[in-house]
C-alpha positions as MATLAB code, in Angstrom:
seq = 'MPDTDLTVYLVDDDADIRTSLSRALHKRNFSVVSFASAAEFLASYDGDTQGCLLLDYGMNDMNGLELQRHLIDAGHHIPIIFITGHGGIAESVTAIKAGAVDFLEKPFRQQTLINCITSAFEQARLYQDSTRQAKIRQDRWARLTDREQEIARLMIANSASISSKDVGRTLDISPRTVDHHRARILEKMHVNSVTELVVIALRYNLVTNDDPA';
ca = [
      18.015   -9.787  -10.120;
      16.145   -6.504   -9.311;
      12.541   -6.402  -10.245;
      12.648   -4.984  -13.692;
       9.097   -3.147  -13.096;
       9.899   -1.323   -9.899;
      11.889    1.641   -9.689;
      14.636    3.408   -7.583;
      13.867    7.243   -7.261;
      16.908    8.848   -6.107;
      16.444   12.642   -4.771;
      19.691   14.237   -3.629;
      20.850   18.101   -4.635;
      24.484   17.177   -4.946;
      25.171   16.129   -8.600;
      28.038   14.162   -7.712;
      26.003   11.887   -5.343;
      23.360   11.322   -8.029;
      25.933   10.363  -10.762;
      27.971    7.907   -8.461;
      24.667    6.181   -7.216;
      22.795    6.264  -10.885;
      25.846    4.687  -12.034;
      26.597    2.211   -9.470;
      23.083    0.869   -9.454;
      22.633    0.982  -13.329;
      25.470   -1.553  -13.326;
      23.561   -3.776  -10.633;
      20.670   -3.833  -13.687;
      18.373   -1.422  -11.435;
      16.039    0.969  -12.877;
      16.995    4.429  -11.518;
      15.279    7.732  -12.072;
      17.099   10.918  -10.280;
      16.157   14.390   -9.055;
      17.878   17.514   -8.030;
      15.369   18.333   -5.353;
      12.117   17.388   -3.213;
      10.118   19.545   -5.661;
      11.406   18.217   -9.018;
      10.563   14.756   -7.835;
       6.819   15.700   -6.522;
       6.418   17.459   -9.969;
       6.870   13.974  -11.542;
       5.923   11.303   -9.182;
       2.390   10.370   -9.447;
       2.233    7.234   -7.305;
       1.337    4.979  -10.216;
       4.967    3.606  -10.813;
       6.205    1.252   -7.572;
       9.542    1.017   -6.206;
      11.548    2.837   -3.301;
      12.778    6.269   -2.700;
      16.610    6.926   -2.185;
      16.463   10.256   -0.056;
      18.779   12.533    0.877;
      18.079   14.156    4.446;
      19.963   17.331    4.257;
      18.507   19.107    1.210;
      17.549   22.624    0.734;
      13.933   24.198    0.671;
      12.374   21.018    1.490;
      14.632   18.331    3.418;
      14.029   14.622    3.143;
      11.657   14.514    6.530;
       9.340   17.077    5.107;
       9.147   15.221    1.762;
       8.195   12.266    4.085;
       5.498   13.759    5.619;
       4.438   14.950    2.154;
       4.080   12.006    0.686;
       2.487   10.007    3.937;
      -0.151   13.096    3.924;
      -0.925   12.568    0.156;
      -1.460    8.665    0.498;
       1.406    7.754   -1.289;
       2.896    4.536   -0.013;
       6.286    4.485   -1.419;
       9.366    2.780    0.878;
      11.747    5.162    1.768;
      15.368    5.060    2.183;
      17.262    7.975    3.471;
      20.855    8.594    2.969;
      22.745   11.542    5.013;
      26.154   13.269    5.739;
      25.171   14.674    8.841;
      21.775   13.292   10.131;
      21.602   12.762   13.935;
      19.953   10.089   16.151;
      16.531   12.400   16.349;
      16.212   12.409   12.788;
      16.864    8.747   12.137;
      14.218    7.664   14.783;
      11.976    9.878   13.315;
      12.186    8.707    9.809;
      11.739    5.295   11.013;
       9.134    5.601   12.967;
       7.329    7.226    9.957;
       7.948    4.096    8.160;
      11.642    4.485    6.340;
      13.013    1.455    5.490;
      16.794    2.549    6.505;
      18.609    5.642    7.697;
      22.100    5.241    6.073;
      25.230    7.722    6.788;
      27.564    8.457    4.444;
      29.862    6.916    3.256;
      28.124    3.534    3.373;
      28.786    0.277    1.702;
      27.605   -0.547   -1.816;
      26.286   -3.802   -0.550;
      24.395   -2.455    2.679;
      22.390    0.247   -0.133;
      21.796   -2.958   -2.355;
      20.337   -4.908    1.023;
      18.260   -1.914    1.741;
      16.497   -1.597   -1.817;
      15.799   -5.334   -1.758;
      13.731   -4.923    1.697;
      12.420   -1.693    0.271;
      11.467   -3.376   -3.036;
       9.819   -6.665   -0.977;
       7.598   -3.861    1.017;
       6.475   -2.467   -2.629;
       6.034   -5.740   -3.903;
       4.033   -6.588   -0.870;
       2.036   -3.479   -0.926;
       1.260   -3.703   -5.114;
      -0.234   -7.600   -3.852;
      -2.265   -6.443   -1.056;
      -3.772   -3.553   -3.380;
      -4.248   -5.745   -6.286;
      -6.334   -8.239   -3.983;
      -8.356   -5.389   -2.470;
      -9.494   -4.368   -5.849;
     -10.382   -7.479   -6.850;
     -12.915   -7.868   -3.965;
     -14.195   -4.642   -4.003;
     -15.302   -5.209   -7.775;
     -16.647   -8.522   -6.782;
     -18.528   -6.833   -4.093;
     -19.800   -3.899   -6.385;
     -21.083   -6.639   -8.846;
     -23.640   -7.698   -6.119;
     -27.208   -6.411   -6.608;
     -28.738   -4.181   -4.101;
     -30.516   -6.823   -2.432;
     -27.423   -9.076   -2.309;
     -25.380   -6.177   -0.430;
     -28.328   -5.725    1.748;
     -28.473   -9.540    2.566;
     -24.627   -9.416    2.498;
     -24.564   -6.697    5.130;
     -26.719   -8.526    7.665;
     -25.097  -11.438    7.041;
     -21.584   -9.990    8.017;
     -22.912   -7.770   10.948;
     -24.787  -10.663   12.588;
     -22.726  -13.764   11.501;
     -22.804  -15.388   14.957;
     -26.490  -15.832   15.418;
     -28.590  -14.676   11.874;
     -30.375  -17.240    9.928;
     -32.180  -17.237    6.657;
     -35.644  -17.134    8.715;
     -33.882  -14.010   10.724;
     -32.990  -12.338    7.406;
     -36.434  -12.876    5.996;
     -38.158  -11.473    8.419;
     -36.050   -8.482    8.334;
     -36.728   -7.743    5.137;
     -40.033   -9.627    4.758;
     -38.852  -12.332    2.359;
     -39.202  -15.894    2.291;
     -36.231  -17.907    4.128;
     -36.407  -19.742    0.866;
     -35.539  -16.674   -1.130;
     -32.657  -15.642    1.134;
     -30.814  -18.896    0.948;
     -30.889  -18.406   -2.778;
     -29.266  -14.939   -2.647;
     -26.739  -16.307   -0.190;
     -25.914  -18.941   -2.371;
     -25.085  -16.217   -4.877;
     -23.407  -13.740   -2.682;
     -20.852  -16.764   -1.816;
     -20.774  -17.425   -5.513;
     -19.934  -14.041   -6.678;
     -17.447  -13.441   -3.895;
     -15.549  -16.223   -4.389;
     -15.743  -17.603   -1.012;
     -17.044  -21.106    0.625;
     -18.659  -19.639    3.816;
     -20.202  -16.747    5.800;
     -17.253  -16.649    7.765;
     -14.962  -16.179    5.140;
     -17.072  -13.820    3.567;
     -16.783  -11.744    7.061;
     -13.007  -12.262    7.212;
     -12.900  -10.380    3.654;
     -15.112   -7.928    4.537;
     -13.465   -6.779    7.149;
      -9.913   -6.999    6.065;
     -10.837   -5.111    2.742;
     -13.132   -2.480    4.331;
     -16.178   -3.544    1.989;
     -18.650   -2.439    4.633;
     -18.814    0.331    6.965;
     -20.070    1.151   10.490;
     -22.674    3.577    8.868;
     -23.838    0.676    6.603;
     -27.324   -0.102    8.070;
     -27.417   -3.785    9.461;
];
């Protein structure tokens, strides 16, 4: 069964194609929203609803590759499946290099399309999960006090060699106070060690090169 909270956005300027593909996908229990142009899609899509984009390459005004570039520039991470009746190898290579799931030439087998949508939904789900985890980590970091963040940055920047004495000397506080803050940092961040804290901080960009060490 398809993911009911994920949507197939169909963008094609051919009304017959929109009707036939929408009908076929609805029969497979997919949620489908169709648009006659890239501009119509952009006027509606805000990036909040996840799913995939089933996109005709050869539309007038803004073609499929131009819409793909526009979405990338806008920071929208929606998996794209291109469909085309006249696309060439160069266009397909460009689309795939830019992150498209596939580039299907009409006519294509319905099962081939379903397989592509399934892969696209898997990508969308992974991105959702990654975004959700990043938000959790960032919220935990934000709940650290200013002093705790200051100590955490020192721990992250010098994890291989820094000690509570070193941190205390840098901040002019006692090692015992540093130990107390260290324990609270690990507890609030839901980690068991400084090593785990470092991995999470780097993975989710909790600290930047501009942060004082």
